[in-house]
SERO-4910 file (N, C-alpha, C, O; in steps of 0.05 Angstrom, whole numbers):
BEGIN
 pado doro    nc1    nc2    nc3   cac1   cac2   cac3    cc1    cc2    cc3    oc1    oc2    oc3
  Met    A   2701    692   2745   2703    720   2755   2714    738   2734   2731    730   2718
  Ser    A   2704    763   2733   2714    782   2713   2718    809   2727   2711    813   2750
  Ala    A   2730    827   2712   2735    854   2723   2731    874   2700   2736    867   2676
  Val    A   2723    898   2707   2721    920   2687   2741    941   2694   2741    952   2717
  Leu    A   2758    948   2675   2779    968   2679   2771    993   2663   2769    991   2638
  Phe    A   2766   1015   2676   2757   1039   2663   2780   1059   2660   2793   1067   2680
  Asp    A   2785   1068   2636   2802   1091   2632   2787   1115   2644   2762   1115   2646
  Met    A   2802   1135   2652   2788   1159   2664   2782   1181   2643   2759   1187   2639
  Asp    A   2803   1191   2631   2800   1214   2612   2786   1205   2587   2796   1188   2572
  Gly    A   2763   1217   2582   2747   1210   2558   2727   1188   2563   2709   1184   2546
  Val    A   2729   1174   2586   2709   1153   2592   2694   1161   2617   2670   1168   2615
  Leu    A   2706   1160   2640   2692   1168   2665   2686   1198   2665   2664   1205   2675
  Val    A   2703   1214   2655   2698   1243   2652   2705   1252   2624   2722   1240   2611
  Asn    A   2692   1273   2616   2695   1283   2588   2719   1301   2585   2718   1321   2570
  Ser    A   2740   1295   2599   2764   1312   2599   2779   1312   2572   2792   1332   2566
  Glu    A   2776   1291   2556   2789   1291   2530   2779   1313   2512   2794   1323   2495
  Asp    A   2754   1322   2516   2744   1345   2501   2762   1369   2505   2767   1384   2486
  Tyr    A   2772   1372   2529   2790   1394   2536   2819   1388   2531   2834   1405   2520
  Trp    A   2828   1364   2538   2856   1357   2534   2864   1357   2505   2886   1366   2498
  Val    A   2847   1346   2488   2854   1346   2459   2858   1374   2449   2877   1380   2434
  Glu    A   2840   1392   2456   2842   1420   2448   2867   1433   2460   2882   1447   2446
  Phe    A   2872   1427   2485   2896   1438   2499   2922   1429   2485   2940   1445   2481
  Gln    A   2923   1404   2479   2947   1393   2466   2950   1404   2438   2972   1411   2429
  Arg    A   2928   1406   2424   2929   1415   2396   2936   1445   2395   2951   1454   2377
  Glu    A   2924   1461   2413   2927   1490   2412   2951   1501   2428   2961   1522   2421
  Glu    A   2960   1486   2449   2981   1497   2466   3006   1480   2467   3028   1490   2463
  Ile    A   3003   1454   2472   3026   1437   2476   3041   1432   2450   3065   1437   2449
  Leu    A   3028   1423   2430   3042   1416   2405   3054   1441   2391   3077   1439   2382
  Pro    A   3040   1463   2390   3053   1487   2378   3078   1497   2394   3097   1507   2382
  Ala    A   3077   1493   2421   3100   1501   2437   3123   1482   2435   3146   1490   2433
  Ala    A   3116   1456   2436   3137   1436   2437   3149   1430   2409   3174   1426   2407
  Val    A   3133   1429   2389   3143   1422   2362   3131   1442   2341   3115   1434   2324
  Pro    A   3139   1467   2343   3127   1488   2327   3130   1485   2297   3115   1495   2281
  Asp    A   3151   1470   2289   3157   1467   2260   3147   1440   2249   3153   1434   2226
  Glu    A   3132   1425   2265   3122   1399   2256   3092   1398   2256   3079   1411   2273
  Asp    A   3080   1383   2238   3051   1379   2237   3045   1352   2250   3043   1332   2237
  Val    A   3042   1353   2277   3038   1328   2292   3008   1325   2298   2995   1343   2309
  Asp    A   2997   1302   2291   2969   1296   2297   2967   1290   2327   2982   1274   2338
  Val    A   2948   1303   2340   2944   1299   2369   2939   1270   2376   2944   1261   2399
  Ala    A   2928   1254   2357   2922   1226   2362   2948   1210   2368   2947   1189   2381
  Glu    A   2971   1221   2359   2996   1207   2364   3002   1205   2394   3015   1186   2403
  Val    A   2993   1225   2409   3001   1226   2437   2977   1222   2456   2981   1220   2481
  Thr    A   2953   1221   2446   2930   1218   2463   2930   1191   2477   2934   1170   2464
  Gly    A   2926   1191   2503   2926   1166   2518   2952   1161   2533   2954   1145   2551
  Met    A   2973   1176   2524   2999   1173   2537   3000   1189   2564   2985   1208   2567
  Asn    A   3017   1180   2582   3023   1196   2606   3035   1222   2597   3051   1223   2578
  Tyr    A   3028   1244   2610   3036   1270   2600   3067   1274   2600   3077   1289   2584
  Arg    A   3080   1261   2619   3109   1262   2619   3121   1247   2595   3140   1256   2583
  Glu    A   3108   1224   2588   3118   1209   2566   3111   1223   2539   3125   1218   2519
  Ile    A   3091   1240   2539   3086   1256   2515   3110   1273   2509   3118   1274   2486
  Tyr    A   3122   1285   2529   3146   1301   2525   3169   1284   2514   3182   1291   2494
  Asp    A   3173   1261   2526   3194   1243   2517   3190   1235   2488   3209   1235   2473
  Tyr    A   3166   1229   2481   3159   1220   2454   3165   1243   2434   3177   1239   2413
  Leu    A   3154   1267   2441   3158   1289   2423   3187   1297   2420   3197   1303   2398
  Asp    A   3202   1296   2442   3230   1303   2441   3246   1282   2424   3264   1290   2409
  Glu    A   3239   1257   2428   3254   1236   2413   3247   1236   2384   3265   1232   2367
  Glu    A   3222   1240   2378   3213   1238   2349   3218   1263   2334   3225   1262   2310
  Tyr    A   3216   1286   2347   3217   1312   2332   3237   1332   2343   3245   1350   2329
  Gly    A   3245   1328   2368   3262   1348   2381   3245   1370   2393   3234   1387   2378
  Ala    A   3242   1370   2420   3224   1389   2433   3236   1417   2435   3260   1420   2440
  Ala    A   3220   1437   2430   3229   1465   2431   3226   1478   2458   3234   1501   2462
  Ile    A   3213   1464   2477   3211   1474   2504   3223   1453   2523   3228   1430   2516
  Ser    A   3229   1462   2548   3241   1444   2567   3220   1425   2579   3196   1430   2577
  Arg    A   3229   1404   2590   3212   1385   2604   3196   1398   2626   3173   1393   2630
  Glu    A   3210   1416   2641   3197   1430   2663   3174   1448   2653   3153   1448   2666
  Glu    A   3179   1462   2631   3157   1479   2620   3133   1462   2612   3110   1469   2617
  His    A   3139   1439   2600   3118   1421   2591   3101   1411   2615   3077   1411   2614
  Val    A   3115   1402   2635   3102   1391   2659   3085   1413   2673   3063   1407   2682
  Asp    A   3096   1437   2674   3081   1459   2687   3056   1466   2672   3035   1472   2684
  Lys    A   3057   1466   2645   3034   1472   2629   3011   1451   2635   2988   1459   2638
  Phe    A   3018   1426   2636   2998   1405   2642   2987   1408   2670   2963   1405   2674
  Gly    A   3005   1413   2689   2996   1415   2717   2976   1437   2721   2956   1434   2735
  Asp    A   2982   1460   2710   2964   1484   2712   2937   1478   2700   2916   1485   2711
  Ala    A   2937   1465   2677   2912   1459   2663   2896   1438   2678   2871   1440   2678
  Ala    A   2909   1419   2690   2895   1396   2703   2878   1405   2726   2855   1397   2728
  Glu    A   2889   1423   2743   2873   1430   2766   2847   1444   2759   2826   1438   2770
  Glu    A   2849   1463   2740   2824   1476   2731   2805   1456   2718   2781   1457   2723
  Leu    A   2816   1439   2702   2800   1420   2687   2784   1401   2705   2760   1399   2702
  Tyr    A   2799   1388   2723   2786   1367   2739   2768   1378   2762   2750   1364   2770
  Thr    A   2774   1402   2771   2759   1412   2794   2736   1430   2785   2718   1436   2801
  Glu    A   2736   1439   2760   2716   1459   2752   2701   1452   2726   2677   1458   2724
  Arg    A   2714   1439   2708   2703   1438   2681   2691   1411   2672   2670   1411   2659
  Val    A   2703   1389   2680   2694   1363   2669   2667   1355   2682   2659   1364   2703
  Glu    A   2653   1337   2667   2629   1325   2676   2632   1294   2677   2647   1283   2662
  Leu    A   2618   1282   2696   2620   1253   2699   2602   1239   2679   2581   1249   2672
  Leu    A   2612   1216   2669   2596   1200   2650   2569   1193   2663   2568   1184   2686
  Asp    A   2547   1199   2649   2520   1193   2659   2518   1164   2667   2526   1146   2652
  Gly    A   2507   1159   2691   2501   1132   2700   2525   1117   2712   2523   1093   2717
  Thr    A   2547   1132   2718   2570   1118   2728   2565   1105   2755   2573   1082   2759
  His    A   2552   1119   2774   2547   1107   2800   2530   1083   2798   2534   1063   2812
  Asp    A   2509   1084   2781   2491   1061   2778   2506   1037   2766   2502   1015   2774
  Leu    A   2523   1043   2746   2537   1021   2733   2556   1007   2752   2558    983   2753
  Leu    A   2570   1023   2768   2588   1011   2788   2573    995   2809   2582    973   2817
  Ala    A   2549   1004   2816   2533    989   2836   2524    962   2823   2523    942   2837
  Glu    A   2516    963   2798   2507    939   2784   2530    919   2782   2525    895   2785
  Leu    A   2553    928   2775   2576    910   2773   2583    898   2800   2590    875   2802
  Asp    A   2581    914   2821   2587    904   2848   2567    883   2856   2574    863   2868
  Asp    A   2542    887   2849   2521    867   2855   2526    841   2841   2519    819   2851
  Arg    A   2540    842   2818   2546    817   2803   2573    805   2812   2581    785   2801
  Gly    A   2586    818   2831   2612    808   2840   2635    813   2821   2655    799   2821
  Val    A   2632    834   2804   2652    841   2784   2670    863   2796   2660    884   2804
  Ser    A   2695    858   2796   2714    878   2807   2717    901   2787   2713    898   2763
  Thr    A   2723    925   2797   2727    948   2780   2752    964   2787   2761    963   2810
  Ser    A   2763    977   2768   2787    993   2772   2787   1017   2753   2779   1015   2730
  Val    A   2797   1039   2763   2805   1061   2746   2833   1055   2737   2850   1048   2753
  Val    A   2838   1058   2711   2865   1054   2700   2872   1077   2682   2861   1080   2660
  Ser    A   2889   1095   2692   2893   1120   2678   2922   1126   2673   2940   1118   2689
  Ser    A   2928   1140   2652   2955   1151   2647   2960   1176   2664   2983   1185   2666
  Ser    A   2939   1187   2676   2942   1210   2693   2954   1203   2720   2951   1180   2728
  Pro    A   2968   1222   2733   2979   1216   2760   2957   1214   2781   2934   1223   2776
  His    A   2964   1203   2804   2944   1198   2825   2930   1224   2835   2907   1223   2842
  Asp    A   2945   1246   2836   2932   1270   2846   2910   1280   2827   2890   1291   2836
  Trp    A   2914   1276   2801   2893   1284   2782   2869   1265   2785   2846   1273   2785
  Ile    A   2875   1239   2787   2853   1219   2791   2838   1226   2816   2813   1225   2817
  Gly    A   2853   1233   2837   2840   1239   2863   2821   1263   2861   2800   1262   2874
  Met    A   2828   1283   2845   2810   1305   2841   2783   1296   2830   2762   1306   2839
  Val    A   2784   1278   2811   2759   1268   2799   2743   1251   2819   2719   1255   2821
  Leu    A   2757   1233   2832   2743   1215   2851   2730   1232   2874   2707   1226   2882
  Glu    A   2744   1252   2883   2733   1268   2905   2709   1285   2895   2688   1287   2908
  Arg    A   2713   1298   2872   2692   1316   2862   2666   1301   2857   2644   1312   2862
  Phe    A   2667   1277   2847   2643   1263   2839   2635   1240   2858   2621   1222   2851
  Asp    A   2645   1242   2883   2638   1223   2904   2643   1194   2896   2626   1176   2899
  Leu    A   2666   1189   2884   2674   1162   2875   2695   1150   2892   2704   1128   2886
  Glu    A   2704   1163   2913   2724   1152   2931   2713   1126   2944   2692   1127   2956
  Gly    A   2728   1105   2941   2720   1079   2952   2701   1063   2935   2693   1041   2942
  Glu    A   2693   1074   2912   2674   1061   2894   2688   1040   2876   2675   1022   2865
  Phe    A   2714   1043   2872   2729   1024   2855   2746   1006   2873   2755   1014   2895
  Asp    A   2750    981   2865   2767    962   2880   2796    971   2879   2811    967   2898
  Glu    A   2804    982   2857   2832    991   2854   2832   1017   2838   2815   1022   2821
  Val    A   2852   1033   2843   2857   1058   2828   2886   1056   2818   2905   1057   2835
  Val    A   2890   1055   2792   2917   1050   2781   2924   1074   2763   2909   1082   2745
  Ser    A   2948   1084   2768   2960   1105   2751   2984   1093   2737   2997   1076   2747
  Ala    A   2989   1104   2713   3014   1095   2699   3038   1102   2715   3060   1090   2711
  Asp    A   3036   1121   2734   3059   1127   2751   3066   1105   2770   3087   1105   2783
  Asp    A   3047   1086   2773   3052   1064   2793   3073   1044   2783   3083   1028   2799
  Leu    A   3080   1045   2758   3099   1025   2747   3118   1038   2728   3112   1057   2714
  Asp    A   3142   1026   2728   3163   1035   2709   3161   1018   2684   3174    998   2682
  Ala    A   3144   1027   2666   3139   1011   2642   3131   1029   2619   3129   1054   2623
  Asp    A   3127   1018   2596   3119   1033   2573   3090   1043   2575   3073   1029   2586
  Ser    A   3085   1066   2564   3059   1078   2564   3042   1065   2542   3052   1050   2525
  Lys    A   3016   1070   2543   2998   1062   2520   3010   1073   2495   3019   1096   2495
  Pro    A   3011   1059   2473   2995   1035   2466   3006   1008   2476   2995    987   2469
  Glu    A   3027   1008   2492   3036    983   2503   3017    974   2525   3004    992   2538
  Pro    A   3014    949   2531   2993    939   2549   3001    939   2578   2985    930   2595
  Asp    A   3025    948   2585   3035    945   2612   3016    954   2634   3013    939   2654
  Val    A   3005    978   2632   2988    988   2654   2963    971   2658   2954    968   2680
  Phe    A   2952    960   2636   2928    943   2639   2935    916   2650   2920    905   2666
  Glu    A   2958    905   2643   2967    880   2654   2972    883   2684   2966    865   2700
  Tyr    A   2983    906   2692   2988    911   2720   2962    914   2735   2959    904   2757
  Ala    A   2943    928   2723   2917    932   2736   2902    905   2740   2889    900   2760
  Ala    A   2905    887   2720   2892    861   2722   2904    845   2746   2890    832   2760
  Glu    A   2930    848   2749   2943    835   2773   2932    846   2799   2927    832   2818
  Arg    A   2928    873   2799   2918    886   2823   2890    877   2831   2884    875   2855
  Val    A   2873    871   2812   2846    862   2818   2845    831   2819   2824    820   2823
  Asp    A   2868    819   2815   2871    790   2816   2852    775   2796   2839    755   2803
  Val    A   2852    786   2772   2836    774   2750   2855    773   2726   2867    793   2719
  Pro    A   2857    750   2712   2874    748   2688   2865    770   2668   2841    775   2665
  Ala    A   2884    781   2654   2878    802   2635   2858    794   2614   2842    810   2605
  Glu    A   2859    768   2607   2840    758   2586   2812    757   2596   2793    754   2581
  Asp    A   2808    759   2623   2781    758   2634   2772    787   2642   2751    790   2654
  Cys    A   2787    806   2634   2780    834   2640   2766    847   2616   2772    841   2593
  Ile    A   2748    865   2623   2735    882   2603   2747    910   2606   2747    921   2629
  Ile    A   2758    921   2585   2771    947   2587   2755    968   2570   2749    963   2547
  Val    A   2748    990   2583   2734   1011   2569   2753   1034   2564   2765   1046   2582
  Glu    A   2757   1040   2538   2776   1060   2529   2764   1078   2507   2745   1070   2494
  Asp    A   2776   1101   2504   2766   1119   2484   2787   1127   2463   2780   1133   2440
  Ser    A   2813   1126   2470   2833   1135   2451   2844   1111   2434   2841   1088   2441
  Glu    A   2856   1118   2412   2868   1098   2394   2890   1083   2408   2892   1059   2407
  Asn    A   2907   1098   2422   2929   1085   2437   2918   1067   2460   2929   1045   2465
  Gly    A   2897   1077   2473   2885   1061   2495   2873   1035   2485   2876   1014   2498
  Val    A   2858   1037   2463   2846   1013   2451   2867    993   2443   2864    969   2447
  Lys    A   2888   1002   2430   2910    984   2422   2922    971   2447   2928    947   2446
  Ala    A   2927    986   2468   2938    975   2492   2920    954   2504   2930    932   2513
  Ala    A   2895    959   2506   2876    940   2517   2875    914   2501   2873    892   2512
  Asp    A   2875    918   2474   2875    894   2457   2900    878   2460   2899    853   2460
  Arg    A   2923    891   2463   2949    877   2466   2950    862   2493   2965    843   2496
  Ala    A   2934    872   2512   2933    858   2538   2916    832   2536   2916    816   2555
  Gly    A   2902    828   2514   2886    804   2510   2859    806   2523   2845    786   2526
  Ser    A   2851    830   2530   2825    834   2543   2802    839   2523   2807    843   2499
  Thr    A   2778    838   2533   2755    846   2518   2754    877   2518   2755    889   2539
  Val    A   2752    889   2495   2755    918   2493   2729    931   2484   2718    924   2463
  Val    A   2719    949   2500   2697    966   2493   2707    994   2487   2718   1007   2505
  Ala    A   2705   1003   2463   2714   1030   2455   2691   1049   2457   2670   1045   2445
  Tyr    A   2695   1071   2472   2675   1092   2474   2683   1114   2455   2702   1129   2459
  Arg    A   2667   1117   2434   2673   1137   2413   2664   1165   2422   2641   1169   2429
  Ile    A   2683   1183   2422   2676   1211   2429   2685   1230   2407   2703   1224   2392
  Asp    A   2671   1252   2405   2675   1271   2383   2703   1283   2383   2714   1290   2362
  Ala    A   2714   1286   2407   2740   1300   2410   2762   1287   2394   2780   1300   2385
  His    A   2760   1260   2390   2782   1246   2376   2779   1246   2346   2797   1239   2332
  Gly    A   2755   1254   2336   2751   1253   2307   2751   1225   2297   2742   1206   2310
  Asp    A   2762   1221   2273   2762   1195   2259   2787   1180   2266   2807   1182   2251
  Ile    A   2787   1164   2288   2810   1148   2295   2804   1119   2291   2780   1111   2288
  Asp    A   2824   1103   2292   2822   1074   2287   2815   1059   2313   2831   1056   2331
  Leu    A   2790   1051   2315   2781   1035   2338   2776   1006   2331   2763    992   2346
  Ser    A   2786    998   2308   2781    971   2298   2790    948   2317   2778    926   2315
  Pro    A   2811    952   2334   2818    929   2351   2797    923   2373   2798    902   2385
  Ala    A   2778    941   2377   2758    937   2398   2739    915   2391   2733    910   2368
  Asp    A   2729    902   2412   2708    881   2408   2681    894   2403   2664    882   2389
  Glu    A   2677    918   2413   2652    932   2410   2658    962   2411   2673    971   2428
  Val    A   2645    977   2394   2647   1006   2395   2620   1018   2402   2600   1011   2389
  Val    A   2619   1035   2422   2594   1046   2431   2596   1077   2429   2617   1088   2428
  Asp    A   2572   1089   2428   2571   1118   2423   2557   1134   2445   2555   1159   2443
  Ser    A   2546   1121   2465   2531   1135   2486   2535   1122   2513   2542   1098   2514
  Pro    A   2530   1136   2535   2532   1124   2561   2514   1100   2565   2521   1081   2578
  Val    A   2490   1102   2553   2470   1080   2556   2481   1055   2542   2479   1033   2552
  Glu    A   2491   1059   2518   2502   1036   2502   2527   1025   2516   2531   1000   2516
  Leu    A   2543   1042   2528   2567   1033   2543   2558   1015   2566   2569    993   2570
  Arg    A   2539   1025   2582   2529   1009   2605   2519    982   2596   2526    962   2608
  Glu    A   2502    982   2576   2490    956   2567   2511    937   2557   2510    913   2563
  Thr    A   2531    947   2542   2552    930   2531   2570    919   2553   2576    895   2553
  Val    A   2578    936   2572   2595    927   2594   2581    905   2610   2593    885   2617
  Leu    A   2555    910   2617   2541    890   2633   2537    864   2617   2538    842   2629
  Glu    A   2533    866   2591   2529    842   2575   2555    825   2575   2555    801   2578
  Phe    A   2578    839   2570   2603    825   2570   2610    814   2598   2620    792   2600
  Ala    A   2603    828   2619   2608    819   2646   2591    794   2653   2601    776   2666
  Asp    A   2567    793   2643   2550    770   2648   2560    746   2633   2556    723   2642
  Asp    A   2572    750   2609   2582    728   2593   2609    718   2602   2617    695   2595
  Ala    A   2623    733   2619   2650    726   2627   2650    702   2646   2671    693   2655
***
């Protein structure tokens, strides 16, 4: 038996196109105005942990409350109006279900943000599990904790899971969990290190074919 664990931002929906710009243009200049911080340093982290990281590493120039409010305001518009679903998602989930492969959303975003996506794109009930980093008191990506927890939730060993990720931190976390890693390359991230992945794909069609191939081999 195997399972496929899907990251949400940048994989199921193209929100990273917007989040990367938002963090580069609004969050980083506000939080660390005197530092040249690459957005890749924080991509894939829970938004609350982004603040903790920036404050610890550089000293944040805004309060935690201001930081959280900025993300919350952006999220509602983003998930309810702007993002698009990965082409073929419903068909891929149906094919995995036909093969008896469990599926889960595994996201650093909180449950209410995930819920906006699931409701908007008629995905409620389509996954066996929905996991947010908020579900556990553990380290954020690039640490593997959230993926190890998700594997427990679908009752499949982490080494038998296929994880689809787009960010450098997410790919590292998936690799550290001992899972098979499919990296979905998106333009928003630019030239990041996806070398820990078992396969790097560039399109929804290639992602579908690769995931099904790994699922069949599991």
